C-alpha positions in Angstrom: -0.1 -0.4 -0.1 1.5 3.4 -1.0 0.3 6.1 1.4 1.5 8.8 -1.3 -1.0 7.8 -3.7 -3.8 9.9 -4.7 -7.5 9.0 -4.8 -10.7 10.9 -5.6 -12.5 12.2 -2.4 -15.6 10.7 -1.7 -18.8 12.4 -0.5 -20.4 11.4 2.9 -23.1 12.7 5.0 -22.7 13.6 8.8 -24.5 14.8 11.8 -22.6 17.7 12.9 -24.6 19.4 15.8 -27.3 18.6 17.9 -30.6 19.7 16.3 -28.5 20.7 13.0 -29.7 19.3 9.6 -27.5 16.7 8.3 -24.9 18.3 5.6 -22.7 16.8 3.1 -18.9 17.2 4.3 -16.4 16.2 2.0 -13.3 14.8 3.1 -10.6 12.7 1.7 -11.9 9.5 2.8 -10.1 7.6 0.2 -8.7 3.7 0.1 -5.6 5.2 1.1 -7.0 6.8 4.1 -9.0 3.8 5.0 -6.1 1.3 5.2 -3.9 3.7 6.6 -3.4 1.7 9.8 -1.9 -0.9 7.8 0.8 0.9 6.3 4.0 2.6 7.6 3.0 5.4 10.0 4.8 8.8 9.2 6.8 10.8 11.8 5.0 13.8 12.4 6.8 17.0 13.3 4.3 19.7 13.8 5.4 23.2 14.2 3.6 26.3 15.5 5.1 29.7 15.7 3.4 32.4 17.6 2.5 35.8 16.3 4.0 35.5 12.9 3.7 38.0 10.4 2.5 37.1 6.8 5.4 39.5 5.4 7.8 38.3 7.9 7.6 34.7 6.0 10.4 34.8 3.1 7.7 32.8 0.7 5.5 35.5 1.3 8.1 38.6 0.4 9.1 36.9 -2.7 5.7 36.8 -4.0 5.0 40.5 -3.4 8.1 41.2 -5.2 9.7 43.0 -2.2 12.6 45.2 -2.4 16.2 44.1 -1.3 16.0 45.7 2.0 12.8 43.7 2.9 14.0 40.6 1.7 17.0 41.5 3.4 15.6 41.6 6.7 13.4 38.2 6.4 15.8 35.9 7.2 13.8 32.4 6.7 16.5 30.1 4.5 15.7 26.8 6.2 12.0 27.4 6.1 12.2 28.5 2.3 14.3 25.5 1.6 11.5 23.2 3.2 8.9 25.0 1.3 11.0 24.2 -2.1 10.9 20.4 -1.1 6.7 20.4 0.2 3.7 22.3 -0.7 3.1 26.1 0.8 -0.5 26.1 2.1 -2.0 29.4 0.8 -5.3 29.1 2.5 -4.7 28.2 5.8 -6.6 29.6 8.4 -6.7 30.0 12.2 -8.4 31.9 14.9 -7.4 35.6 15.4 -5.9 35.2 19.1 -3.9 32.6 20.5 -5.6 30.3 22.8 -8.4 29.9 20.7 -6.1 28.6 17.9 -4.2 26.5 20.4 -7.3 24.9 21.7 -8.8 24.5 18.4 -5.4 22.5 17.2 -5.5 20.1 20.0 -9.0 19.5 20.1 -10.0 19.1 16.5 -12.6 21.7 16.8 -13.0 25.2 15.2 -12.7 27.7 18.1 -15.9 28.7 18.2 -17.1 25.0 19.4 -13.8 25.0 21.9 -12.6 28.4 23.2 -12.8 31.4 21.9 -11.7 33.7 24.7 -8.0 34.2 26.2 -8.9 33.9 29.3 -6.2 33.5 32.3 -5.0 30.4 33.9 -6.1 31.1 37.4 -9.6 31.1 36.1 -12.4 28.6 37.2 -16.0 28.0 37.5 -16.2 25.4 40.1 -20.1 24.8 39.4 -18.8 23.2 35.7 -16.5 20.6 36.6 -16.1 19.8 33.0 -16.1 23.2 30.9 -15.5 25.7 33.7 -11.9 26.8 33.1 -9.6 28.3 30.6 -8.7 26.4 27.6 -10.0 23.2 26.4 -13.1 21.6 28.1 -11.6 18.8 30.6 -13.2 15.6 29.0 -12.1 16.4 25.3 -9.6 14.2 23.8 -6.3 15.9 22.6 -4.6 14.7 19.5 -1.3 13.6 21.1 -4.2 10.8 23.0 -5.4 9.9 19.4 -1.6 9.4 18.1 -0.8 7.4 21.7 -3.6 5.3 20.8 -1.7 4.4 17.3 1.2 3.7 19.0 3.2 7.3 18.7 5.6 8.3 21.5 4.7 12.0 22.0 6.7 15.0 22.9 6.3 18.6 23.2 8.2 21.5 23.9 7.3 25.0 24.4 4.0 27.0 24.5 0.9 25.2 26.0 -2.0 28.0 26.2 -4.7 25.7 26.3 -5.6 25.5 29.8 -3.9 24.7 33.2 -6.4 24.2 35.9 -6.3 20.8 36.7 -3.7 18.0 35.4 -6.0 17.0 32.7 -5.6 20.6 31.2 -1.9 19.9 31.0 0.4 18.6 27.9 0.5 15.7 30.0 -3.3 15.1 30.8 -3.9 15.7 26.6 -1.7 12.9 25.9 2.3 14.0 25.9 4.5 11.7 27.3 7.2 14.4 28.0 7.0 18.2 27.8 8.9 20.9 28.8 7.2 24.6 28.2 5.0 26.9 29.9 1.6 27.4 30.3 0.7 31.0 29.8 0.0 33.3 26.8 4.0 34.2 27.4 6.7 34.8 29.6 9.8 36.2 29.7 12.3 34.7 27.6 15.1 35.3 30.0 13.7 34.9 33.6 10.9 32.6 32.6 8.5 35.1 35.0 4.8 35.9 34.1 5.2 39.5 33.7 2.8 42.2 32.4 5.4 43.0 29.3 4.7 39.3 28.4 0.8 38.3 29.0 -0.2 42.1 28.9 -1.8 40.8 32.5 -1.6 41.7 36.1 -2.9 38.1 37.7 -4.8 37.5 40.9 -1.0 36.2 42.1 0.5 39.5 41.5 2.9 38.1 38.6 4.6 36.6 41.2 5.7 33.3 40.3 7.6 31.3 37.0 5.6 29.9 34.2 8.5 27.1 33.2 7.3 23.3 33.6 8.4 20.0 32.6 6.6 16.6 33.3 8.1 13.3 32.2 7.8 9.4 33.6 9.4 10.5 36.5 8.9 14.4 37.4 6.2 17.2 37.0 6.9 20.4 38.4 9.3 23.5 37.5 11.9 23.3 35.2 15.0 22.9 37.5 17.7 21.7 35.1 21.7 22.8 35.6 21.5 25.7 32.9 18.1 26.9 34.1 19.4 26.9 37.8 23.2 28.1 37.4 24.0 31.2 39.2 24.6 33.1 35.5 21.0 32.1 34.6 19.8 33.1 37.8 21.6 36.5 38.5 22.5 37.9 34.8 20.5 35.5 32.4 20.6 38.3 29.6 24.4 38.0 29.2 24.2 34.0 28.6 22.6 32.7 25.3 22.5 29.5 26.8 19.9 31.1 29.4 17.7 31.9 26.7 14.2 29.9 26.7 14.0 29.3 23.4 17.5 27.6 23.4 16.0 25.0 25.9 13.3 24.3 24.0 15.5 23.7 20.8 17.8 21.2 22.9 15.0 19.2 24.2 13.6 18.9 20.6 17.2 17.7 19.7 17.4 15.2 22.5 13.9 14.0 21.6 14.8 13.2 18.4 18.2 11.8 19.6 16.6 9.5 21.6 14.0 8.0 19.6 14.1 4.5 19.0 13.6 4.0 15.5 13.9 0.4 15.6 10.0 0.1 16.8 8.5 1.0 13.5 5.3 0.5 15.0 6.2 3.7 17.3 6.7 6.5 15.5 7.4 9.9 16.7 5.0 12.9 17.2 7.0 16.0 18.1 4.7 19.1 18.6 7.5 22.0 18.6 5.7 25.3 20.0 8.1 28.2 19.7 7.2 31.4 21.9 9.0 33.2 19.3 7.7 35.4 17.8 5.2 36.7 20.5 6.2 39.7 22.6 8.0 40.4 25.1 11.0 41.1 22.0 13.7 39.3 23.3 16.6 37.5 21.5 20.7 36.9 22.1 22.2 39.8 21.4 24.5 38.1 18.4 21.5 38.3 16.5 20.7 41.9 16.1 23.8 41.9 14.8 23.5 38.8 12.3 20.3 40.3 11.0 21.9 43.8 10.4 24.8 42.3 8.4 22.4 40.0 6.4 20.4 43.0 5.7 23.4 44.9 4.5 24.8 41.8 2.6 21.6 41.5 0.5 22.0 45.4 -0.5 19.7 47.0 2.1 20.6 49.2 5.1 20.7 48.3 8.9 17.3 48.2 10.4 15.9 51.6 11.3 13.7 50.6 14.4 14.0 48.9 17.4 11.1 46.5 17.4 11.3 45.4 13.4 15.0 44.6 14.3 14.2 42.4 17.2 11.4 41.1 15.6 13.5 40.1 12.6 16.5 38.9 14.6 14.0 36.5 16.7 12.0 35.1 12.9 16.1 34.4 12.4 16.5 32.4 15.5 13.5 30.6 14.9 14.5 29.7 11.0 17.8 28.4 12.2 16.5 26.3 15.2 14.1 24.8 12.7 17.4 24.0 10.4 18.9 22.1 13.0 16.1 19.7 13.9 15.5 19.2 10.5 19.0 18.1 10.3 18.7 15.9 13.0 16.0 14.3 11.9 18.3 13.8 8.6 21.3 12.4 10.6 18.7 10.1 12.9 17.8 8.4 9.5 13.9 9.5 9.9 13.6 12.2 7.4 12.3 10.1 4.4 9.5 9.1 6.9 8.6 12.2 8.2 5.8 14.8 7.5 6.6 18.6 8.7 3.9 20.7 9.5 4.4 24.2 10.4 1.8 26.6 11.0 1.0 29.8 13.2 -1.5 30.6 15.9 -2.8 34.2 14.1 -1.7 36.4 12.2 0.9 39.2 13.1 0.1 41.7 15.6 0.1 45.2 14.1 0.3 46.8 17.6 3.7 48.2 19.4 5.5 46.3 20.7 4.1 43.3 18.8 6.0 44.7 15.7 4.9 42.4 13.1 4.0 43.0 9.4 1.5 41.3 7.4 1.9 43.4 4.0 -0.1 43.4 1.7 -2.8 41.7 3.7 -5.1 43.9 5.6 -5.6 43.7 9.5 -3.9 41.7 12.5 -4.0 39.8 15.5 -7.3 40.4 17.0 -9.1 40.9 13.6 -11.2 38.7 11.7 -9.4 40.3 8.6 -7.1 38.2 6.6 -4.0 39.6 8.1 -5.4 38.3 11.4 -6.6 34.9 10.3 -4.9 33.7 7.4 -1.3 32.2 8.6 1.9 31.1 7.0 1.6 27.4 6.6 3.4 24.5 4.5 3.8 20.5 5.0 7.4 19.1 3.9 9.2 16.0 4.6 10.2 13.3 2.8 6.5 11.9 3.2 5.3 14.7 0.4 5.2 12.4 -2.6 7.7 13.6 -5.1 5.3 15.0 -7.5 4.0 17.8 -4.9 7.3 19.0 -3.9 7.5 22.8 -4.9 3.9 23.5 -5.2 1.2 25.4 -4.0 -2.0 24.3 -2.3 -4.8 26.7 -2.4 -8.0 25.1 -0.7 -9.2 26.3 2.4 -7.6 24.5 5.5 -8.4 25.4 9.0 -6.0 25.1 12.1 -8.6 22.7 13.3 -8.1 20.2 10.3 -4.5 18.7 11.6 -6.3 16.7 14.3 -8.2 14.8 11.8 -5.6 14.7 9.3 -3.2 13.4 11.6 -5.7 10.7 13.0 -6.6 9.7 9.3 -2.7 9.3 8.5 -2.2 7.0 11.8 -5.3 5.2 10.9 -7.0 6.2 14.3 -10.9 7.3 14.4 -11.5 10.9 14.9 -14.6 10.8 16.8 -14.2 11.8 20.7 -15.9 9.3 22.6 -14.9 10.6 25.9 -16.8 14.0 25.1 -19.7 11.9 24.1 -19.9 9.9 27.3 -19.4 13.5 29.3 -22.1 14.7 27.8 -24.3 11.9 28.8 -23.5 13.2 32.6 -23.9 17.1 31.6 -27.0 17.1 29.9 -29.4 16.1 32.9 -27.5 19.0 35.0 -28.2 21.5 32.3 -24.5 22.1 31.8 -23.1 22.7 28.1 -22.7 20.1 26.2 -19.2 19.1 24.3 -19.6 20.0 20.5 -18.3 16.8 18.5 -14.9 16.9 16.2 -15.0 19.3 13.4 -11.6 18.4 12.0 -11.8 17.8 8.1 -8.8 15.1 7.2 -6.9 17.2 4.5 -4.2 14.9 3.5 -5.9 13.4 0.4 -7.4 16.9 -0.6 -3.8 18.5 -0.4 -2.5 15.6 -2.7 -5.5 16.0 -5.2 -5.4 20.0 -5.0 -9.5 20.1 -4.0 -11.2 22.1 -1.5 -12.4 20.3 1.4 -13.9 23.7 3.2 -16.3 25.6 1.2 -17.4 27.1 4.3 -15.6 27.6 7.3 -17.0 29.4 10.4 -13.8 31.8 11.2 -15.5 33.5 14.7 -18.5 34.9 16.1 -17.9 37.2 13.7 -16.7 36.2 10.4 -18.1 33.4 8.1 -16.0 32.3 4.9 -18.2 30.9 2.4 -15.8 30.6 -0.4 -14.9 32.7 -2.2 -16.7 35.4 -0.3 -16.2 36.6 3.7 -18.7 38.2 5.7 -17.4 40.2 8.7 -19.4 42.1 11.5 -18.9 44.6 14.1 -15.9 46.4 14.9 -12.4 45.2 13.9 -9.3 46.6 15.3 -6.0 47.1 13.2 -8.1 47.6 10.3 -5.5 49.1 8.2 -2.9 48.1 5.4 1.1 48.5 6.4 3.9 48.9 3.9 6.4 46.5 3.3 8.7 47.9 5.8 6.7 48.0 9.4 6.8 49.2 12.2 9.0 52.0 10.7 10.6 55.5 12.0 7.1 57.1 11.0 5.0 54.5 13.0 7.5 55.5 16.1 7.0 59.4 15.6 3.0 59.0 15.3 3.1 56.3 18.1 0.5 58.2 20.5 -1.9 57.8 17.7 -1.3 54.1 17.7 -1.3 51.5 17.0 -1.9 50.6 20.8 -2.2 47.4 22.2 -6.4 46.6 22.5 -6.4 46.4 26.4 -4.1 45.0 29.3 -6.0 42.6 31.9 -5.8 43.6 35.9 -7.3 40.1 37.9 -8.9 39.2 34.4 -10.8 42.3 34.0 -10.0 44.7 30.6 -8.5 47.7 31.3 -8.6 50.3 27.8 -5.9 52.7 27.1 -8.8 55.0 25.5 -10.5 57.5 28.0 -13.4 56.8 25.6 -15.0 54.7 22.7 -14.0 57.5 20.2 -9.9 57.5 21.6 -9.9 53.4 21.9 -10.9 53.1 18.2 -8.4 55.9 17.0 -5.3 54.6 18.9 -6.1 50.9 18.3 -7.1 51.5 14.3 -10.7 50.1 14.7 -13.1 50.2 11.8 -16.9 49.1 12.3 -18.1 46.6 9.8 -21.6 47.1 11.7 -24.1 44.6 10.0 -21.5 43.6 7.4 -18.4 43.9 5.2 -18.4 41.3 2.6 -15.5 40.7 0.5 -14.1 38.1 -2.3 -10.7 37.2 -1.0 -10.0 34.8 -4.0 -10.2 38.0 -6.3 -9.5 40.8 -3.6 -7.2 39.2 -1.1 -6.2 42.5 0.7 -9.9 43.2 1.0 -9.9 46.6 -0.5 -13.3 46.3 -1.8 -16.3 45.9 0.2 -18.9 44.7 -1.6 -21.7 45.0 0.8 -21.8 48.6 -0.7 -22.5 47.1 -4.0 -26.4 46.4 -4.7 -25.5 44.0 -7.2 -24.1 41.9 -4.2 -27.3 42.5 -1.6 -28.6 39.0 -2.0 -25.2 37.6 -1.2 -24.6 39.8 1.7 -28.4 38.9 3.3 -27.2 35.2 2.5 -23.9 35.1 4.5 -25.6 37.3 7.3 -28.3 34.7 7.9 -25.6 31.8 7.4 -23.7 33.4 10.2 -26.7 33.9 12.4 -27.1 30.5 12.3 -23.8 29.0 12.9 -23.8 31.4 16.1 -26.6 29.4 17.5 -24.1 26.6 18.5 -21.2 28.8 19.6 -19.7 27.1 22.5 -19.4 29.7 25.4 -19.2 28.1 28.9 -18.7 29.8 32.3 -15.5 30.0 32.3 -15.4 31.5 35.8 -13.2 33.7 38.2 -9.7 33.9 38.9 -9.1 31.7 42.1 -6.4 32.2 44.8 -5.9 28.6 45.3 -3.9 28.9 42.0 -1.4 31.1 43.8 -1.2 28.6 46.9 -0.7 25.3 44.4 2.3 27.8 42.7 4.2 28.2 46.1 3.6 24.6 46.8 5.2 23.9 43.5 8.1 25.7 44.3 7.4 29.1 43.1 6.0 27.6 39.3 2.8 28.2 37.9 0.5 24.8 37.6 -2.5 22.6 38.1 -4.5 23.9 41.3 -7.8 21.7 40.9 -8.1 17.9 41.7 -4.1 18.2 41.6 -3.5 16.5 45.0 0.0 14.7 45.3 0.5 15.5 41.2 3.4 17.7 41.3 6.5 16.1 42.4 7.3 17.4 46.0 10.7 19.8 46.3 12.0 20.4 49.7 11.4 24.0 50.6 13.8 25.9 52.5 13.1 27.8 55.7 13.8 31.0 54.1 11.6 30.2 51.2 8.7 29.4 53.7 9.0 32.8 55.2 8.6 34.1 51.9 5.7 32.5 50.9 4.0 33.3 53.9 4.5 36.8 53.4 3.6 36.4 49.8 0.5 34.5 50.5 -0.7 37.2 53.2 -0.3 40.1 50.5 -2.1 37.9 48.0 -5.0 37.2 50.3 -5.1 41.1 51.5 -4.9 42.2 47.8 -8.1 39.8 46.5 -10.4 41.0 48.8 -13.8 41.8 46.6 -13.4 45.7 47.5 -9.7 45.8 47.0 -9.9 43.8 43.7 -12.8 46.1 42.4 -10.8 49.5 43.4 -7.5 48.2 42.0 -9.0 47.6 38.6 -10.9 51.0 38.7 -7.7 52.8 39.7 -6.1 51.2 36.5 -9.0 52.0 34.5 -8.6 55.8 35.5 -4.8 56.0 35.2 -4.4 54.0 32.2 -5.5 56.9 29.7 -3.5 59.1 31.7 -0.2 57.4 31.0 -1.0 56.9 27.5 1.0 58.8 25.8 4.1 58.2 27.7 3.7 54.5 27.7 3.3 54.4 23.9 6.1 56.6 23.6 8.2 54.1 25.1 7.1 50.9 23.1 9.7 51.3 20.2 12.5 53.9 19.3 13.9 54.9 15.9 17.8 54.7 15.2 19.3 57.7 13.3 20.2 56.0 10.1 23.7 56.2 8.3 25.7 55.5 11.8 27.2 52.3 13.2 24.9 50.6 16.2 27.1 51.9 18.4 26.8 55.6 17.5 23.5 55.5 16.6 21.3 57.8 18.5 17.7 57.0 19.6 14.9 59.1 18.4 12.1 58.8 21.0 
């Protein structure tokens, strides 16, 4: 049996939702897929970049006919090589923010059917023991659990951001044999702490703990390896490249490959490599700043003239080099010919400062349903890709949720989530939200055949794609087009007018920089689609022409408005709850590291605590308890909202810097 063969897709009928009519669903149910379990299963390397801009990807720079400067700043030679040996997926969609996309990827549901909010990890609703938490509901089966059923050895490194409240919410609970990474949206790359510059949140634990954990067969808890616990990394980590968080992740990924037992053909490797890069805070070893400047000059351009664009470009270079090392390790191990590589991103690049991404020529960015916010850099590569498909482009619509079903198909396991079905039998009589079934469409046969498996895609509660038309409703932040070099000195000079971060959080409450709606919209570059903006994204991928204003498209507009209303009846919106101080107590007991805090008795490996640390924890516990009194909490949120608009200009002015051109780095003055 040749798994690389192609076959015509079949049309089948499936019931997708309780109370919803049966509808035809196209999926690649070919003889190849049906017998996949009897064939040699591929190793799978799934790579997920964070906040990756469309224009910060070398293949898209070439598509746009970019200048020497733009190409020089976009250092992705390893990814470019993988694309030349694989398939570039031109219409891959994620959700507009990170946790929903990651929940979608791991659960095989569209974000609207699993998690459409970024909640803090300390949030819980004790009245709903299944869905009352951040991230993926407790009783949904994870991607790695499915692959483990098929005999895979499952490993993960990097960012999780799909739940933490109970052990079942962790990578361990979702089927990963080992993991080294962090739970939240971000942390400090050097000190691994949960700072407001990383997460844009001031949490119930006063951002007091580290967020860097690991689990394996003998240990579950905070990372305490020799490098991380060394005096150099504890005292002055920025001075030592070995202390960089991504270095830890890369080293672990290389170790997983090196230690994999290739003699067991029935136990292939599944490695999920979830970069922290390129999410803020923008941090990278100093040497990479010089490397990216040198590359830009060598390609016929100049040194990069703004701080954040330079940092983002250097971080992209670091990520690309890490990918190159992982691919080299697979080849050295003799695994490459049987490996499928999938590279994608969790959302479009953030335009706000200090996000510093660029989605040129697409409109919009992270937090928006516009193409720049949801259409993401994606390709497949590896020796498993048929030779005749290498170097090609696939234009069919793919959702980030589809990799769940695709991997199940290739592994020869049923994607049906029986655990969720069993949970529903318990939930229904109690009047609690029912868990939606898997939405994932197995895409491998479609990628090989060049056909579109998703004529319709529910992007969010505000957007639906019915190929090739897309409807967007309501307010959309960052609704702008950027130039090929962004952010630039003009951005810095006008930064008090945005683009600003949409909000920050204090005790899981939103705090805005604008003193009123008009100001808030102005500094976040927000446009209002109201009842609908309509685009033909095939003919107009940059969304310049709003067809809702054209009477010829009145019927199409009305149809999609009705479709979106109908789809939104099935939104999965359980009560996620409120922050619980118990999460802070659990972190103290775990040696100062965030981790599960409900139903987690004896789950963490016990760590001895010194008398001095006990005294510090006692003081911290008292401070957290005092500040988390309801009156004090409300007062803190009120004060933050009152102060934020007053310090907005100073805060925004500190977000980026412009270098005076024409001088070496050491001599370049900063224009603030």
